mmCIF entry with sequence, helices, sheets and N, C-alpha, C, O atoms, coordinates in Angstrom:
data_MODEL
# 
_entry.id   MODEL 
# 
_entity.id                         1 
_entity.type                       polymer 
_entity.pdbx_number_of_molecules   1 
# 
_entity_poly.entity_id                      1 
_entity_poly.type                           'polypeptide(L)' 
_entity_poly.nstd_linkage                   no 
_entity_poly.nstd_monomer                   no 
_entity_poly.pdbx_seq_one_letter_code       MAYVIGNDCVACGTCIDECPVSAISEGEIYSINPDACTECGACAAVCPSEAISLP 
_entity_poly.pdbx_seq_one_letter_code_can   MAYVIGNDCVACGTCIDECPVSAISEGEIYSINPDACTECGACAAVCPSEAISLP 
_entity_poly.pdbx_strand_id                 A 
# 
loop_
_entity_poly_seq.entity_id 
_entity_poly_seq.num 
_entity_poly_seq.mon_id 
_entity_poly_seq.hetero 
1 1  MET n 
1 2  ALA n 
1 3  TYR n 
1 4  VAL n 
1 5  ILE n 
1 6  GLY n 
1 7  ASN n 
1 8  ASP n 
1 9  CYS n 
1 10 VAL n 
1 11 ALA n 
1 12 CYS n 
1 13 GLY n 
1 14 THR n 
1 15 CYS n 
1 16 ILE n 
1 17 ASP n 
1 18 GLU n 
1 19 CYS n 
1 20 PRO n 
1 21 VAL n 
1 22 SER n 
1 23 ALA n 
1 24 ILE n 
1 25 SER n 
1 26 GLU n 
1 27 GLY n 
1 28 GLU n 
1 29 ILE n 
1 30 TYR n 
1 31 SER n 
1 32 ILE n 
1 33 ASN n 
1 34 PRO n 
1 35 ASP n 
1 36 ALA n 
1 37 CYS n 
1 38 THR n 
1 39 GLU n 
1 40 CYS n 
1 41 GLY n 
1 42 ALA n 
1 43 CYS n 
1 44 ALA n 
1 45 ALA n 
1 46 VAL n 
1 47 CYS n 
1 48 PRO n 
1 49 SER n 
1 50 GLU n 
1 51 ALA n 
1 52 ILE n 
1 53 SER n 
1 54 LEU n 
1 55 PRO n 
# 
_struct_asym.id          A 
_struct_asym.entity_id   1 
# 
loop_
_struct_conf.conf_type_id 
_struct_conf.id 
_struct_conf.pdbx_PDB_helix_id 
_struct_conf.beg_label_comp_id 
_struct_conf.beg_label_asym_id 
_struct_conf.beg_label_seq_id 
_struct_conf.pdbx_beg_PDB_ins_code 
_struct_conf.end_label_comp_id 
_struct_conf.end_label_asym_id 
_struct_conf.end_label_seq_id 
_struct_conf.pdbx_end_PDB_ins_code 
_struct_conf.beg_auth_comp_id 
_struct_conf.beg_auth_asym_id 
_struct_conf.beg_auth_seq_id 
_struct_conf.end_auth_comp_id 
_struct_conf.end_auth_asym_id 
_struct_conf.end_auth_seq_id 
_struct_conf.pdbx_PDB_helix_class 
_struct_conf.details 
_struct_conf.pdbx_PDB_helix_length 
HELX_P HELX_P1 AA1 THR A 14 ? GLU A 18 ? THR A 14 GLU A 18 1 ? 5 
HELX_P HELX_P2 AA2 ALA A 42 ? VAL A 46 ? ALA A 42 VAL A 46 1 ? 5 
# 
_struct_conf_type.id          HELX_P 
_struct_conf_type.criteria    ? 
_struct_conf_type.reference   ? 
# 
loop_
_struct_sheet.id 
_struct_sheet.type 
_struct_sheet.number_strands 
_struct_sheet.details 
AA1 ? 2 ? 
AA2 ? 2 ? 
# 
loop_
_struct_sheet_order.sheet_id 
_struct_sheet_order.range_id_1 
_struct_sheet_order.range_id_2 
_struct_sheet_order.offset 
_struct_sheet_order.sense 
AA1 1 2 ? anti-parallel 
AA2 1 2 ? anti-parallel 
# 
loop_
_struct_sheet_range.sheet_id 
_struct_sheet_range.id 
_struct_sheet_range.beg_label_comp_id 
_struct_sheet_range.beg_label_asym_id 
_struct_sheet_range.beg_label_seq_id 
_struct_sheet_range.pdbx_beg_PDB_ins_code 
_struct_sheet_range.end_label_comp_id 
_struct_sheet_range.end_label_asym_id 
_struct_sheet_range.end_label_seq_id 
_struct_sheet_range.pdbx_end_PDB_ins_code 
_struct_sheet_range.beg_auth_comp_id 
_struct_sheet_range.beg_auth_asym_id 
_struct_sheet_range.beg_auth_seq_id 
_struct_sheet_range.end_auth_comp_id 
_struct_sheet_range.end_auth_asym_id 
_struct_sheet_range.end_auth_seq_id 
AA1 1 VAL A 4  ? ILE A 5  ? VAL A 4  ILE A 5  
AA1 2 ILE A 52 ? SER A 53 ? ILE A 52 SER A 53 
AA2 1 ILE A 24 ? SER A 25 ? ILE A 24 SER A 25 
AA2 2 SER A 31 ? ILE A 32 ? SER A 31 ILE A 32 
# 
loop_
_atom_site.group_PDB 
_atom_site.id 
_atom_site.type_symbol 
_atom_site.label_atom_id 
_atom_site.label_alt_id 
_atom_site.label_comp_id 
_atom_site.label_asym_id 
_atom_site.label_entity_id 
_atom_site.label_seq_id 
_atom_site.pdbx_PDB_ins_code 
_atom_site.Cartn_x 
_atom_site.Cartn_y 
_atom_site.Cartn_z 
_atom_site.occupancy 
_atom_site.B_iso_or_equiv 
_atom_site.pdbx_formal_charge 
_atom_site.auth_seq_id 
_atom_site.auth_comp_id 
_atom_site.auth_asym_id 
_atom_site.auth_atom_id 
_atom_site.pdbx_PDB_model_num 
ATOM 1   N N  . MET A 1 1  ? 147.703 76.937 91.769  1.00 0.00 ? 1  MET A N  1 
ATOM 2   C CA . MET A 1 1  ? 147.778 75.573 91.313  1.00 0.00 ? 1  MET A CA 1 
ATOM 3   C C  . MET A 1 1  ? 147.217 74.664 92.417  1.00 0.00 ? 1  MET A C  1 
ATOM 4   O O  . MET A 1 1  ? 147.599 74.795 93.580  1.00 0.00 ? 1  MET A O  1 
ATOM 5   N N  . ALA A 1 2  ? 146.342 73.775 92.067  1.00 0.00 ? 2  ALA A N  1 
ATOM 6   C CA . ALA A 1 2  ? 145.659 72.909 93.022  1.00 0.00 ? 2  ALA A CA 1 
ATOM 7   C C  . ALA A 1 2  ? 146.570 71.809 93.562  1.00 0.00 ? 2  ALA A C  1 
ATOM 8   O O  . ALA A 1 2  ? 147.509 71.370 92.898  1.00 0.00 ? 2  ALA A O  1 
ATOM 9   N N  . TYR A 1 3  ? 146.266 71.381 94.778  1.00 0.00 ? 3  TYR A N  1 
ATOM 10  C CA . TYR A 1 3  ? 146.964 70.232 95.351  1.00 0.00 ? 3  TYR A CA 1 
ATOM 11  C C  . TYR A 1 3  ? 146.608 68.978 94.561  1.00 0.00 ? 3  TYR A C  1 
ATOM 12  O O  . TYR A 1 3  ? 145.556 68.914 93.925  1.00 0.00 ? 3  TYR A O  1 
ATOM 13  N N  . VAL A 1 4  ? 147.487 67.987 94.607  1.00 0.00 ? 4  VAL A N  1 
ATOM 14  C CA . VAL A 1 4  ? 147.243 66.700 93.960  1.00 0.00 ? 4  VAL A CA 1 
ATOM 15  C C  . VAL A 1 4  ? 147.520 65.590 94.964  1.00 0.00 ? 4  VAL A C  1 
ATOM 16  O O  . VAL A 1 4  ? 148.297 65.757 95.903  1.00 0.00 ? 4  VAL A O  1 
ATOM 17  N N  . ILE A 1 5  ? 146.870 64.458 94.745  1.00 0.00 ? 5  ILE A N  1 
ATOM 18  C CA . ILE A 1 5  ? 147.078 63.289 95.592  1.00 0.00 ? 5  ILE A CA 1 
ATOM 19  C C  . ILE A 1 5  ? 147.847 62.255 94.781  1.00 0.00 ? 5  ILE A C  1 
ATOM 20  O O  . ILE A 1 5  ? 147.412 61.851 93.703  1.00 0.00 ? 5  ILE A O  1 
ATOM 21  N N  . GLY A 1 6  ? 148.988 61.833 95.303  1.00 0.00 ? 6  GLY A N  1 
ATOM 22  C CA . GLY A 1 6  ? 149.854 60.901 94.597  1.00 0.00 ? 6  GLY A CA 1 
ATOM 23  C C  . GLY A 1 6  ? 149.575 59.450 94.905  1.00 0.00 ? 6  GLY A C  1 
ATOM 24  O O  . GLY A 1 6  ? 148.639 59.119 95.634  1.00 0.00 ? 6  GLY A O  1 
ATOM 25  N N  . ASN A 1 7  ? 150.400 58.590 94.341  1.00 0.00 ? 7  ASN A N  1 
ATOM 26  C CA . ASN A 1 7  ? 150.248 57.146 94.465  1.00 0.00 ? 7  ASN A CA 1 
ATOM 27  C C  . ASN A 1 7  ? 150.454 56.617 95.879  1.00 0.00 ? 7  ASN A C  1 
ATOM 28  O O  . ASN A 1 7  ? 150.119 55.465 96.153  1.00 0.00 ? 7  ASN A O  1 
ATOM 29  N N  . ASP A 1 8  ? 150.991 57.419 96.772  1.00 0.00 ? 8  ASP A N  1 
ATOM 30  C CA . ASP A 1 8  ? 151.182 56.983 98.153  1.00 0.00 ? 8  ASP A CA 1 
ATOM 31  C C  . ASP A 1 8  ? 149.880 57.010 98.952  1.00 0.00 ? 8  ASP A C  1 
ATOM 32  O O  . ASP A 1 8  ? 149.856 56.591 100.109 1.00 0.00 ? 8  ASP A O  1 
ATOM 33  N N  . CYS A 1 9  ? 148.812 57.495 98.350  1.00 0.00 ? 9  CYS A N  1 
ATOM 34  C CA . CYS A 1 9  ? 147.502 57.573 99.011  1.00 0.00 ? 9  CYS A CA 1 
ATOM 35  C C  . CYS A 1 9  ? 147.060 56.173 99.444  1.00 0.00 ? 9  CYS A C  1 
ATOM 36  O O  . CYS A 1 9  ? 147.095 55.228 98.657  1.00 0.00 ? 9  CYS A O  1 
ATOM 37  N N  . VAL A 1 10 ? 146.643 56.057 100.706 1.00 0.00 ? 10 VAL A N  1 
ATOM 38  C CA . VAL A 1 10 ? 146.155 54.780 101.235 1.00 0.00 ? 10 VAL A CA 1 
ATOM 39  C C  . VAL A 1 10 ? 144.628 54.793 101.387 1.00 0.00 ? 10 VAL A C  1 
ATOM 40  O O  . VAL A 1 10 ? 144.063 53.884 101.995 1.00 0.00 ? 10 VAL A O  1 
ATOM 41  N N  . ALA A 1 11 ? 143.963 55.803 100.846 1.00 0.00 ? 11 ALA A N  1 
ATOM 42  C CA . ALA A 1 11 ? 142.496 55.929 100.858 1.00 0.00 ? 11 ALA A CA 1 
ATOM 43  C C  . ALA A 1 11 ? 141.917 55.806 102.261 1.00 0.00 ? 11 ALA A C  1 
ATOM 44  O O  . ALA A 1 11 ? 140.922 55.112 102.468 1.00 0.00 ? 11 ALA A O  1 
ATOM 45  N N  . CYS A 1 12 ? 142.542 56.481 103.227 1.00 0.00 ? 12 CYS A N  1 
ATOM 46  C CA . CYS A 1 12 ? 142.082 56.409 104.617 1.00 0.00 ? 12 CYS A CA 1 
ATOM 47  C C  . CYS A 1 12 ? 140.898 57.332 104.892 1.00 0.00 ? 12 CYS A C  1 
ATOM 48  O O  . CYS A 1 12 ? 140.151 57.112 105.845 1.00 0.00 ? 12 CYS A O  1 
ATOM 49  N N  . GLY A 1 13 ? 140.722 58.364 104.063 1.00 0.00 ? 13 GLY A N  1 
ATOM 50  C CA . GLY A 1 13 ? 139.595 59.280 104.220 1.00 0.00 ? 13 GLY A CA 1 
ATOM 51  C C  . GLY A 1 13 ? 139.849 60.462 105.132 1.00 0.00 ? 13 GLY A C  1 
ATOM 52  O O  . GLY A 1 13 ? 138.965 61.302 105.299 1.00 0.00 ? 13 GLY A O  1 
ATOM 53  N N  . THR A 1 14 ? 141.011 60.554 105.718 1.00 0.00 ? 14 THR A N  1 
ATOM 54  C CA . THR A 1 14 ? 141.313 61.644 106.639 1.00 0.00 ? 14 THR A CA 1 
ATOM 55  C C  . THR A 1 14 ? 141.178 63.015 105.983 1.00 0.00 ? 14 THR A C  1 
ATOM 56  O O  . THR A 1 14 ? 140.702 63.959 106.613 1.00 0.00 ? 14 THR A O  1 
ATOM 57  N N  . CYS A 1 15 ? 141.583 63.128 104.751 1.00 0.00 ? 15 CYS A N  1 
ATOM 58  C CA . CYS A 1 15 ? 141.590 64.415 104.055 1.00 0.00 ? 15 CYS A CA 1 
ATOM 59  C C  . CYS A 1 15 ? 140.192 64.928 103.707 1.00 0.00 ? 15 CYS A C  1 
ATOM 60  O O  . CYS A 1 15 ? 139.973 66.138 103.654 1.00 0.00 ? 15 CYS A O  1 
ATOM 61  N N  . ILE A 1 16 ? 139.259 64.030 103.472 1.00 0.00 ? 16 ILE A N  1 
ATOM 62  C CA . ILE A 1 16 ? 137.932 64.445 102.995 1.00 0.00 ? 16 ILE A CA 1 
ATOM 63  C C  . ILE A 1 16 ? 137.252 65.415 103.955 1.00 0.00 ? 16 ILE A C  1 
ATOM 64  O O  . ILE A 1 16 ? 136.727 66.443 103.528 1.00 0.00 ? 16 ILE A O  1 
ATOM 65  N N  . ASP A 1 17 ? 137.258 65.096 105.242 1.00 0.00 ? 17 ASP A N  1 
ATOM 66  C CA . ASP A 1 17 ? 136.597 65.953 106.217 1.00 0.00 ? 17 ASP A CA 1 
ATOM 67  C C  . ASP A 1 17 ? 137.312 67.273 106.429 1.00 0.00 ? 17 ASP A C  1 
ATOM 68  O O  . ASP A 1 17 ? 136.709 68.229 106.916 1.00 0.00 ? 17 ASP A O  1 
ATOM 69  N N  . GLU A 1 18 ? 138.575 67.341 106.075 1.00 0.00 ? 18 GLU A N  1 
ATOM 70  C CA . GLU A 1 18 ? 139.347 68.571 106.266 1.00 0.00 ? 18 GLU A CA 1 
ATOM 71  C C  . GLU A 1 18 ? 139.143 69.579 105.147 1.00 0.00 ? 18 GLU A C  1 
ATOM 72  O O  . GLU A 1 18 ? 139.389 70.769 105.346 1.00 0.00 ? 18 GLU A O  1 
ATOM 73  N N  . CYS A 1 19 ? 138.700 69.139 103.981 1.00 0.00 ? 19 CYS A N  1 
ATOM 74  C CA . CYS A 1 19 ? 138.558 70.041 102.836 1.00 0.00 ? 19 CYS A CA 1 
ATOM 75  C C  . CYS A 1 19 ? 137.335 70.940 103.019 1.00 0.00 ? 19 CYS A C  1 
ATOM 76  O O  . CYS A 1 19 ? 136.211 70.440 103.074 1.00 0.00 ? 19 CYS A O  1 
ATOM 77  N N  . PRO A 1 20 ? 137.533 72.255 103.115 1.00 0.00 ? 20 PRO A N  1 
ATOM 78  C CA . PRO A 1 20 ? 136.411 73.168 103.348 1.00 0.00 ? 20 PRO A CA 1 
ATOM 79  C C  . PRO A 1 20 ? 135.505 73.363 102.130 1.00 0.00 ? 20 PRO A C  1 
ATOM 80  O O  . PRO A 1 20 ? 134.404 73.898 102.263 1.00 0.00 ? 20 PRO A O  1 
ATOM 81  N N  . VAL A 1 21 ? 135.954 72.934 100.946 1.00 0.00 ? 21 VAL A N  1 
ATOM 82  C CA . VAL A 1 21 ? 135.147 73.127 99.736  1.00 0.00 ? 21 VAL A CA 1 
ATOM 83  C C  . VAL A 1 21 ? 134.742 71.811 99.086  1.00 0.00 ? 21 VAL A C  1 
ATOM 84  O O  . VAL A 1 21 ? 134.258 71.801 97.955  1.00 0.00 ? 21 VAL A O  1 
ATOM 85  N N  . SER A 1 22 ? 134.935 70.704 99.794  1.00 0.00 ? 22 SER A N  1 
ATOM 86  C CA . SER A 1 22 ? 134.550 69.369 99.309  1.00 0.00 ? 22 SER A CA 1 
ATOM 87  C C  . SER A 1 22 ? 135.121 69.058 97.924  1.00 0.00 ? 22 SER A C  1 
ATOM 88  O O  . SER A 1 22 ? 134.411 68.570 97.045  1.00 0.00 ? 22 SER A O  1 
ATOM 89  N N  . ALA A 1 23 ? 136.390 69.343 97.745  1.00 0.00 ? 23 ALA A N  1 
ATOM 90  C CA . ALA A 1 23 ? 137.038 69.135 96.449  1.00 0.00 ? 23 ALA A CA 1 
ATOM 91  C C  . ALA A 1 23 ? 137.635 67.741 96.292  1.00 0.00 ? 23 ALA A C  1 
ATOM 92  O O  . ALA A 1 23 ? 138.134 67.406 95.218  1.00 0.00 ? 23 ALA A O  1 
ATOM 93  N N  . ILE A 1 24 ? 137.594 66.923 97.343  1.00 0.00 ? 24 ILE A N  1 
ATOM 94  C CA . ILE A 1 24 ? 138.228 65.606 97.306  1.00 0.00 ? 24 ILE A CA 1 
ATOM 95  C C  . ILE A 1 24 ? 137.189 64.524 97.064  1.00 0.00 ? 24 ILE A C  1 
ATOM 96  O O  . ILE A 1 24 ? 136.133 64.501 97.697  1.00 0.00 ? 24 ILE A O  1 
ATOM 97  N N  . SER A 1 25 ? 137.508 63.623 96.130  1.00 0.00 ? 25 SER A N  1 
ATOM 98  C CA . SER A 1 25 ? 136.625 62.512 95.790  1.00 0.00 ? 25 SER A CA 1 
ATOM 99  C C  . SER A 1 25 ? 137.268 61.194 96.206  1.00 0.00 ? 25 SER A C  1 
ATOM 100 O O  . SER A 1 25 ? 138.482 61.016 96.106  1.00 0.00 ? 25 SER A O  1 
ATOM 101 N N  . GLU A 1 26 ? 136.426 60.272 96.677  1.00 0.00 ? 26 GLU A N  1 
ATOM 102 C CA . GLU A 1 26 ? 136.913 58.957 97.086  1.00 0.00 ? 26 GLU A CA 1 
ATOM 103 C C  . GLU A 1 26 ? 137.229 58.094 95.877  1.00 0.00 ? 26 GLU A C  1 
ATOM 104 O O  . GLU A 1 26 ? 136.711 58.316 94.782  1.00 0.00 ? 26 GLU A O  1 
ATOM 105 N N  . GLY A 1 27 ? 138.080 57.116 96.090  1.00 0.00 ? 27 GLY A N  1 
ATOM 106 C CA . GLY A 1 27 ? 138.457 56.158 95.067  1.00 0.00 ? 27 GLY A CA 1 
ATOM 107 C C  . GLY A 1 27 ? 139.577 55.296 95.593  1.00 0.00 ? 27 GLY A C  1 
ATOM 108 O O  . GLY A 1 27 ? 139.975 55.429 96.750  1.00 0.00 ? 27 GLY A O  1 
ATOM 109 N N  . GLU A 1 28 ? 140.091 54.410 94.756  1.00 0.00 ? 28 GLU A N  1 
ATOM 110 C CA . GLU A 1 28 ? 141.228 53.591 95.177  1.00 0.00 ? 28 GLU A CA 1 
ATOM 111 C C  . GLU A 1 28 ? 142.370 54.513 95.595  1.00 0.00 ? 28 GLU A C  1 
ATOM 112 O O  . GLU A 1 28 ? 143.023 54.299 96.617  1.00 0.00 ? 28 GLU A O  1 
ATOM 113 N N  . ILE A 1 29 ? 142.591 55.535 94.788  1.00 0.00 ? 29 ILE A N  1 
ATOM 114 C CA . ILE A 1 29 ? 143.439 56.670 95.146  1.00 0.00 ? 29 ILE A CA 1 
ATOM 115 C C  . ILE A 1 29 ? 142.530 57.882 95.066  1.00 0.00 ? 29 ILE A C  1 
ATOM 116 O O  . ILE A 1 29 ? 141.905 58.118 94.032  1.00 0.00 ? 29 ILE A O  1 
ATOM 117 N N  . TYR A 1 30 ? 142.446 58.646 96.130  1.00 0.00 ? 30 TYR A N  1 
ATOM 118 C CA . TYR A 1 30 ? 141.555 59.798 96.155  1.00 0.00 ? 30 TYR A CA 1 
ATOM 119 C C  . TYR A 1 30 ? 142.037 60.838 95.139  1.00 0.00 ? 30 TYR A C  1 
ATOM 120 O O  . TYR A 1 30 ? 143.192 60.819 94.714  1.00 0.00 ? 30 TYR A O  1 
ATOM 121 N N  . SER A 1 31 ? 141.136 61.740 94.758  1.00 0.00 ? 31 SER A N  1 
ATOM 122 C CA . SER A 1 31 ? 141.517 62.783 93.806  1.00 0.00 ? 31 SER A CA 1 
ATOM 123 C C  . SER A 1 31 ? 140.963 64.129 94.255  1.00 0.00 ? 31 SER A C  1 
ATOM 124 O O  . SER A 1 31 ? 139.981 64.200 94.995  1.00 0.00 ? 31 SER A O  1 
ATOM 125 N N  . ILE A 1 32 ? 141.603 65.180 93.798  1.00 0.00 ? 32 ILE A N  1 
ATOM 126 C CA . ILE A 1 32 ? 141.205 66.542 94.127  1.00 0.00 ? 32 ILE A CA 1 
ATOM 127 C C  . ILE A 1 32 ? 140.761 67.241 92.853  1.00 0.00 ? 32 ILE A C  1 
ATOM 128 O O  . ILE A 1 32 ? 141.481 67.243 91.855  1.00 0.00 ? 32 ILE A O  1 
ATOM 129 N N  . ASN A 1 33 ? 139.580 67.830 92.888  1.00 0.00 ? 33 ASN A N  1 
ATOM 130 C CA . ASN A 1 33 ? 139.069 68.593 91.758  1.00 0.00 ? 33 ASN A CA 1 
ATOM 131 C C  . ASN A 1 33 ? 139.859 69.908 91.684  1.00 0.00 ? 33 ASN A C  1 
ATOM 132 O O  . ASN A 1 33 ? 139.726 70.751 92.571  1.00 0.00 ? 33 ASN A O  1 
ATOM 133 N N  . PRO A 1 34 ? 140.668 70.091 90.653  1.00 0.00 ? 34 PRO A N  1 
ATOM 134 C CA . PRO A 1 34 ? 141.504 71.299 90.582  1.00 0.00 ? 34 PRO A CA 1 
ATOM 135 C C  . PRO A 1 34 ? 140.702 72.587 90.431  1.00 0.00 ? 34 PRO A C  1 
ATOM 136 O O  . PRO A 1 34 ? 141.189 73.660 90.788  1.00 0.00 ? 34 PRO A O  1 
ATOM 137 N N  . ASP A 1 35 ? 139.491 72.497 89.912  1.00 0.00 ? 35 ASP A N  1 
ATOM 138 C CA . ASP A 1 35 ? 138.661 73.697 89.764  1.00 0.00 ? 35 ASP A CA 1 
ATOM 139 C C  . ASP A 1 35 ? 138.057 74.138 91.091  1.00 0.00 ? 35 ASP A C  1 
ATOM 140 O O  . ASP A 1 35 ? 137.712 75.308 91.253  1.00 0.00 ? 35 ASP A O  1 
ATOM 141 N N  . ALA A 1 36 ? 137.924 73.220 92.036  1.00 0.00 ? 36 ALA A N  1 
ATOM 142 C CA . ALA A 1 36 ? 137.327 73.539 93.330  1.00 0.00 ? 36 ALA A CA 1 
ATOM 143 C C  . ALA A 1 36 ? 138.371 73.805 94.414  1.00 0.00 ? 36 ALA A C  1 
ATOM 144 O O  . ALA A 1 36 ? 138.088 74.504 95.386  1.00 0.00 ? 36 ALA A O  1 
ATOM 145 N N  . CYS A 1 37 ? 139.565 73.258 94.258  1.00 0.00 ? 37 CYS A N  1 
ATOM 146 C CA . CYS A 1 37 ? 140.617 73.392 95.269  1.00 0.00 ? 37 CYS A CA 1 
ATOM 147 C C  . CYS A 1 37 ? 141.001 74.861 95.465  1.00 0.00 ? 37 CYS A C  1 
ATOM 148 O O  . CYS A 1 37 ? 141.250 75.584 94.500  1.00 0.00 ? 37 CYS A O  1 
ATOM 149 N N  . THR A 1 38 ? 141.046 75.290 96.730  1.00 0.00 ? 38 THR A N  1 
ATOM 150 C CA . THR A 1 38 ? 141.430 76.670 97.037  1.00 0.00 ? 38 THR A CA 1 
ATOM 151 C C  . THR A 1 38 ? 142.871 76.775 97.530  1.00 0.00 ? 38 THR A C  1 
ATOM 152 O O  . THR A 1 38 ? 143.309 77.843 97.959  1.00 0.00 ? 38 THR A O  1 
ATOM 153 N N  . GLU A 1 39 ? 143.605 75.666 97.467  1.00 0.00 ? 39 GLU A N  1 
ATOM 154 C CA . GLU A 1 39 ? 145.012 75.622 97.854  1.00 0.00 ? 39 GLU A CA 1 
ATOM 155 C C  . GLU A 1 39 ? 145.238 75.997 99.316  1.00 0.00 ? 39 GLU A C  1 
ATOM 156 O O  . GLU A 1 39 ? 146.258 76.597 99.654  1.00 0.00 ? 39 GLU A O  1 
ATOM 157 N N  . CYS A 1 40 ? 144.287 75.643 100.185 1.00 0.00 ? 40 CYS A N  1 
ATOM 158 C CA . CYS A 1 40 ? 144.420 75.981 101.602 1.00 0.00 ? 40 CYS A CA 1 
ATOM 159 C C  . CYS A 1 40 ? 145.431 75.090 102.312 1.00 0.00 ? 40 CYS A C  1 
ATOM 160 O O  . CYS A 1 40 ? 146.022 75.503 103.310 1.00 0.00 ? 40 CYS A O  1 
ATOM 161 N N  . GLY A 1 41 ? 145.640 73.860 101.806 1.00 0.00 ? 41 GLY A N  1 
ATOM 162 C CA . GLY A 1 41 ? 146.614 72.956 102.396 1.00 0.00 ? 41 GLY A CA 1 
ATOM 163 C C  . GLY A 1 41 ? 146.115 72.146 103.576 1.00 0.00 ? 41 GLY A C  1 
ATOM 164 O O  . GLY A 1 41 ? 146.888 71.396 104.171 1.00 0.00 ? 41 GLY A O  1 
ATOM 165 N N  . ALA A 1 42 ? 144.851 72.275 103.930 1.00 0.00 ? 42 ALA A N  1 
ATOM 166 C CA . ALA A 1 42 ? 144.314 71.529 105.071 1.00 0.00 ? 42 ALA A CA 1 
ATOM 167 C C  . ALA A 1 42 ? 144.426 70.026 104.854 1.00 0.00 ? 42 ALA A C  1 
ATOM 168 O O  . ALA A 1 42 ? 144.721 69.283 105.791 1.00 0.00 ? 42 ALA A O  1 
ATOM 169 N N  . CYS A 1 43 ? 144.195 69.579 103.637 1.00 0.00 ? 43 CYS A N  1 
ATOM 170 C CA . CYS A 1 43 ? 144.273 68.145 103.330 1.00 0.00 ? 43 CYS A CA 1 
ATOM 171 C C  . CYS A 1 43 ? 145.700 67.625 103.484 1.00 0.00 ? 43 CYS A C  1 
ATOM 172 O O  . CYS A 1 43 ? 145.921 66.560 104.060 1.00 0.00 ? 43 CYS A O  1 
ATOM 173 N N  . ALA A 1 44 ? 146.653 68.373 102.973 1.00 0.00 ? 44 ALA A N  1 
ATOM 174 C CA . ALA A 1 44 ? 148.055 67.955 103.040 1.00 0.00 ? 44 ALA A CA 1 
ATOM 175 C C  . ALA A 1 44 ? 148.546 67.900 104.481 1.00 0.00 ? 44 ALA A C  1 
ATOM 176 O O  . ALA A 1 44 ? 149.365 67.051 104.832 1.00 0.00 ? 44 ALA A O  1 
ATOM 177 N N  . ALA A 1 45 ? 148.050 68.794 105.301 1.00 0.00 ? 45 ALA A N  1 
ATOM 178 C CA . ALA A 1 45 ? 148.490 68.848 106.696 1.00 0.00 ? 45 ALA A CA 1 
ATOM 179 C C  . ALA A 1 45 ? 148.076 67.617 107.491 1.00 0.00 ? 45 ALA A C  1 
ATOM 180 O O  . ALA A 1 45 ? 148.749 67.258 108.456 1.00 0.00 ? 45 ALA A O  1 
ATOM 181 N N  . VAL A 1 46 ? 146.980 66.963 107.106 1.00 0.00 ? 46 VAL A N  1 
ATOM 182 C CA . VAL A 1 46 ? 146.495 65.810 107.873 1.00 0.00 ? 46 VAL A CA 1 
ATOM 183 C C  . VAL A 1 46 ? 146.781 64.470 107.217 1.00 0.00 ? 46 VAL A C  1 
ATOM 184 O O  . VAL A 1 46 ? 146.492 63.433 107.813 1.00 0.00 ? 46 VAL A O  1 
ATOM 185 N N  . CYS A 1 47 ? 147.331 64.453 106.027 1.00 0.00 ? 47 CYS A N  1 
ATOM 186 C CA . CYS A 1 47 ? 147.562 63.202 105.310 1.00 0.00 ? 47 CYS A CA 1 
ATOM 187 C C  . CYS A 1 47 ? 148.646 62.369 106.008 1.00 0.00 ? 47 CYS A C  1 
ATOM 188 O O  . CYS A 1 47 ? 149.795 62.802 106.090 1.00 0.00 ? 47 CYS A O  1 
ATOM 189 N N  . PRO A 1 48 ? 148.288 61.172 106.515 1.00 0.00 ? 48 PRO A N  1 
ATOM 190 C CA . PRO A 1 48 ? 149.259 60.370 107.236 1.00 0.00 ? 48 PRO A CA 1 
ATOM 191 C C  . PRO A 1 48 ? 150.354 59.754 106.345 1.00 0.00 ? 48 PRO A C  1 
ATOM 192 O O  . PRO A 1 48 ? 151.425 59.392 106.831 1.00 0.00 ? 48 PRO A O  1 
ATOM 193 N N  . SER A 1 49 ? 150.075 59.642 105.056 1.00 0.00 ? 49 SER A N  1 
ATOM 194 C CA . SER A 1 49 ? 151.083 59.069 104.161 1.00 0.00 ? 49 SER A CA 1 
ATOM 195 C C  . SER A 1 49 ? 151.810 60.124 103.340 1.00 0.00 ? 49 SER A C  1 
ATOM 196 O O  . SER A 1 49 ? 152.594 59.794 102.451 1.00 0.00 ? 49 SER A O  1 
ATOM 197 N N  . GLU A 1 50 ? 151.551 61.389 103.637 1.00 0.00 ? 50 GLU A N  1 
ATOM 198 C CA . GLU A 1 50 ? 152.176 62.513 102.943 1.00 0.00 ? 50 GLU A CA 1 
ATOM 199 C C  . GLU A 1 50 ? 152.024 62.393 101.431 1.00 0.00 ? 50 GLU A C  1 
ATOM 200 O O  . GLU A 1 50 ? 152.959 62.668 100.679 1.00 0.00 ? 50 GLU A O  1 
ATOM 201 N N  . ALA A 1 51 ? 150.835 61.980 100.994 1.00 0.00 ? 51 ALA A N  1 
ATOM 202 C CA . ALA A 1 51 ? 150.563 61.765 99.567  1.00 0.00 ? 51 ALA A CA 1 
ATOM 203 C C  . ALA A 1 51 ? 150.030 63.006 98.872  1.00 0.00 ? 51 ALA A C  1 
ATOM 204 O O  . ALA A 1 51 ? 149.887 63.008 97.649  1.00 0.00 ? 51 ALA A O  1 
ATOM 205 N N  . ILE A 1 52 ? 149.734 64.060 99.622  1.00 0.00 ? 52 ILE A N  1 
ATOM 206 C CA . ILE A 1 52 ? 149.131 65.265 99.040  1.00 0.00 ? 52 ILE A CA 1 
ATOM 207 C C  . ILE A 1 52 ? 150.163 66.383 98.991  1.00 0.00 ? 52 ILE A C  1 
ATOM 208 O O  . ILE A 1 52 ? 150.807 66.699 99.990  1.00 0.00 ? 52 ILE A O  1 
ATOM 209 N N  . SER A 1 53 ? 150.306 66.974 97.809  1.00 0.00 ? 53 SER A N  1 
ATOM 210 C CA . SER A 1 53 ? 151.286 68.044 97.645  1.00 0.00 ? 53 SER A CA 1 
ATOM 211 C C  . SER A 1 53 ? 150.889 68.952 96.491  1.00 0.00 ? 53 SER A C  1 
ATOM 212 O O  . SER A 1 53 ? 149.961 68.661 95.735  1.00 0.00 ? 53 SER A O  1 
ATOM 213 N N  . LEU A 1 54 ? 151.603 70.043 96.376  1.00 0.00 ? 54 LEU A N  1 
ATOM 214 C CA . LEU A 1 54 ? 151.442 70.898 95.201  1.00 0.00 ? 54 LEU A CA 1 
ATOM 215 C C  . LEU A 1 54 ? 152.301 70.309 94.088  1.00 0.00 ? 54 LEU A C  1 
ATOM 216 O O  . LEU A 1 54 ? 153.395 69.810 94.352  1.00 0.00 ? 54 LEU A O  1 
ATOM 217 N N  . PRO A 1 55 ? 151.820 70.362 92.852  1.00 0.00 ? 55 PRO A N  1 
ATOM 218 C CA . PRO A 1 55 ? 152.614 69.795 91.742  1.00 0.00 ? 55 PRO A CA 1 
ATOM 219 C C  . PRO A 1 55 ? 153.888 70.573 91.485  1.00 0.00 ? 55 PRO A C  1 
ATOM 220 O O  . PRO A 1 55 ? 154.656 70.222 90.589  1.00 0.00 ? 55 PRO A O  1 
# 
């Protein structure tokens, strides 16, 4: 199951560079492509607002 980005996202961009498969897209609230996510958790580990988690 792919990681998801919740409403606590502050769109800081920290997670984008950490994703090894470029599954994260920018926006007011960033989003993760569930088909591309490999569930590595790199994005969640660096999120300063703890907005990224498994559903």
